[in-house]
Structure formats: C-alpha cells, structure tokens
C-alpha positions as semicolon CSV with decimal commas, in nm:
position;residue;x (nm);y (nm);z (nm)
1;M;0,795;-5,833;5,021
2;R;0,585;-5,559;5,160
3;L;0,453;-5,289;4,923
4;N;0,454;-4,940;5,050
5;L;0,399;-4,594;4,904
6;W;0,763;-4,561;4,801
7;T;0,780;-4,877;4,593
8;C;0,437;-4,837;4,431
9;W;0,422;-4,470;4,337
10;I;0,730;-4,259;4,396
11;S;1,011;-4,492;4,287
12;P;0,873;-4,560;3,934
13;V;0,828;-4,186;3,879
14;L;1,191;-4,118;3,964
15;N;1,296;-4,408;3,742
16;I;1,104;-4,261;3,445
17;E;1,278;-3,928;3,496
18;R;1,615;-4,099;3,483
19;I;1,524;-4,314;3,182
20;M;1,372;-4,029;2,979
21;N;1,644;-3,791;3,093
22;L;1,396;-3,524;3,200
23;R;1,626;-3,357;3,449
24;T;1,839;-3,066;3,341
25;R;2,190;-3,153;3,236
26;R;2,479;-2,979;3,396
27;G;2,808;-2,906;3,235
28;R;2,670;-2,844;2,888
29;G;2,772;-2,536;2,694
30;E;2,525;-2,255;2,647
31;T;2,375;-2,218;2,298
32;R;2,371;-1,862;2,161
33;V;2,231;-1,714;1,843
34;F;2,397;-1,399;1,714
35;T;2,143;-1,168;1,549
36;D;2,367;-0,875;1,458
37;S;2,368;-0,960;1,089
38;L;1,992;-1,023;1,096
39;N;1,941;-0,672;1,233
40;D;2,137;-0,528;0,942
41;I;1,932;-0,723;0,690
42;M;1,602;-0,614;0,849
43;F;1,717;-0,252;0,847
44;F;1,801;-0,265;0,475
45;L;1,469;-0,436;0,393
46;M;1,277;-0,170;0,587
47;L;1,472;0,105;0,410
48;F;1,407;-0,053;0,069
49;F;1,031;-0,080;0,125
50;L;1,014;0,272;0,263
51;L;1,182;0,413;-0,048
52;A;0,978;0,191;-0,280
53;S;0,650;0,310;-0,126
54;A;0,756;0,675;-0,159
55;V;0,796;0,646;-0,538
56;A;0,506;0,406;-0,599
57;N;0,290;0,665;-0,779
58;P;0,519;0,932;-0,922
59;Q;0,255;1,085;-1,157
60;V;0,045;1,239;-0,884
61;V;0,042;1,605;-0,787
62;K;-0,001;1,642;-0,410
63;L;-0,357;1,760;-0,342
64;L;-0,604;1,762;-0,057
65;L;-0,875;1,535;-0,204
66;P;-1,245;1,545;-0,110
67;R;-1,365;1,257;0,106
68;S;-1,605;0,977;0,014
69;A;-1,755;0,682;0,198
70;A;-1,668;0,428;-0,076
71;G;-1,308;0,534;-0,131
72;E;-1,257;0,286;-0,415
73;Q;-1,057;0,348;-0,728
74;S;-1,097;0,158;-1,050
75;V;-0,801;0,039;-1,252
76;A;-0,810;0,057;-1,631
77;K;-0,578;-0,066;-1,901
78;K;-0,432;0,280;-1,958
79;T;-0,476;0,559;-1,708
80;I;-0,400;0,926;-1,756
81;T;-0,388;1,151;-1,453
82;V;-0,545;1,497;-1,471
83;S;-0,501;1,715;-1,164
84;V;-0,660;2,049;-1,077
85;T;-0,483;2,238;-0,801
86;Q;-0,619;2,490;-0,554
87;D;-0,495;2,780;-0,768
88;L;-0,678;2,632;-1,074
89;K;-0,374;2,500;-1,258
90;Y;-0,429;2,191;-1,473
91;Y;-0,175;1,908;-1,488
92;L;-0,169;1,619;-1,733
93;D;0,058;1,350;-1,582
94;K;0,255;1,609;-1,376
95;E;0,294;1,842;-1,676
96;E;0,119;2,175;-1,642
97;I;-0,108;2,262;-1,936
98;P;-0,380;2,521;-1,989
99;L;-0,740;2,400;-2,003
100;E;-0,762;2,489;-2,374
101;N;-0,481;2,242;-2,454
102;L;-0,634;1,956;-2,254
103;L;-0,851;1,829;-2,543
104;P;-0,568;1,809;-2,802
105;S;-0,330;1,657;-2,546
106;L;-0,577;1,383;-2,459
107;Q;-0,645;1,317;-2,828
108;A;-0,272;1,272;-2,883
109;A;-0,253;1,028;-2,590
110;M;-0,536;0,811;-2,725
111;Q;-0,425;0,491;-2,900
112;P;-0,660;0,293;-3,123
113;G;-0,786;-0,023;-2,956
114;E;-0,685;0,088;-2,606
115;E;-0,930;0,163;-2,329
116;L;-0,837;0,498;-2,178
117;T;-0,940;0,621;-1,835
118;I;-0,882;0,964;-1,685
119;M;-0,818;0,977;-1,312
120;L;-0,927;1,326;-1,210
121;Y;-0,758;1,455;-0,896
122;A;-0,920;1,783;-0,797
123;D;-0,843;1,970;-0,478
124;S;-1,144;1,985;-0,247
125;S;-1,149;2,366;-0,268
126;V;-1,173;2,373;-0,652
127;P;-1,508;2,508;-0,778
128;I;-1,727;2,241;-0,934
129;Q;-1,734;2,426;-1,268
130;N;-1,364;2,355;-1,319
131;V;-1,423;1,985;-1,252
132;I;-1,717;1,986;-1,494
133;S;-1,501;2,141;-1,767
134;V;-1,260;1,845;-1,744
135;M;-1,559;1,609;-1,748
136;D;-1,686;1,779;-2,066
137;V;-1,352;1,721;-2,238
138;A;-1,368;1,353;-2,139
139;N;-1,726;1,324;-2,267
140;K;-1,634;1,480;-2,603
141;L;-1,362;1,220;-2,650
142;K;-1,579;0,939;-2,504
143;I;-1,318;0,866;-2,237
144;R;-1,415;0,718;-1,905
145;L;-1,345;0,956;-1,615
146;V;-1,300;0,861;-1,250
147;L;-1,297;1,124;-0,977
148;A;-1,035;1,045;-0,712
149;T;-1,138;1,079;-0,347
150;E;-0,993;0,995;-0,008
151;P;-1,178;0,751;0,219
152;L;-1,356;0,898;0,521
153;A;-1,169;0,865;0,848
154;N;-1,378;0,666;1,097
C-alpha cells in the first residue's frame, strides 16, 4: 500500500471531525432566551435604588458647601446636624431654631454615656463669625464638631 498525502494527513483530520462531531448540526431547533421579564425586574431594581438613594440622608438642608481637598467625613456614635443657610437661618436636624436656643437644644439632645458629634453644614457664603458662634456652643458643651465640605472637583 502506497502512502500519499491524503491517507497520512487529510483523512485522519476529517475522521476526527466526524468522531468528535465538530461540524454544525442541521435540523436542530433554535434555542431562544426570553428576557422580557428580566427587563421588568431590572427596571424595578433601578427604580428602588434610585428612590432609596434620594432619601438616604433626610436630615440635611440643601446647601452649597465649601470645597476641601480631603473631603472626608467622620462618623460618630450619635450625630446631630446643624445647618447655617445663606440667609443666616440655623437648623438643628431640619428644624429651624434661633442661635440663642441652640445651646439649650443641644443640651437636651445630650445623653449620658453617649459620644455626640455635631456635623456643621454651613453655606459657603456664610460669614465665618456665624460658623464660629456654632463652634463656641459646641466647645461650651465639650461636643466634637465636624465641618462638612464637598470634595474638590478634579
């Protein structure tokens, strides 16, 4: 028997294709995946997370904060939000109070054995003296105060 190119190289390759069934099969049904219900689920998940992120911090008065390079905020065991708006109105957890009532209100909020932190949100146009007056109240009560800032846009 004479060996040629067909018997040595090409024929075994064709045999392997037939044995391993590498050729496409004809006559098989087409497989389909219906994603209509998955689209509905993804829409409701997106809607849920959108609404959840909108109400994540409900005790914040909308302000234009000054910018800082660090942009970090510390988290304490109990946090009280004090906000100073552009028109010099003071808010204690979204409730408007005069500056004179800030000290008694903070004293009432203090619990024995609890570490209290004031998050001070002051509009960037507020004079520094108004910020210092809130800092003085915090120093009198020996409460830690953190000034909220927005990170710098790069």
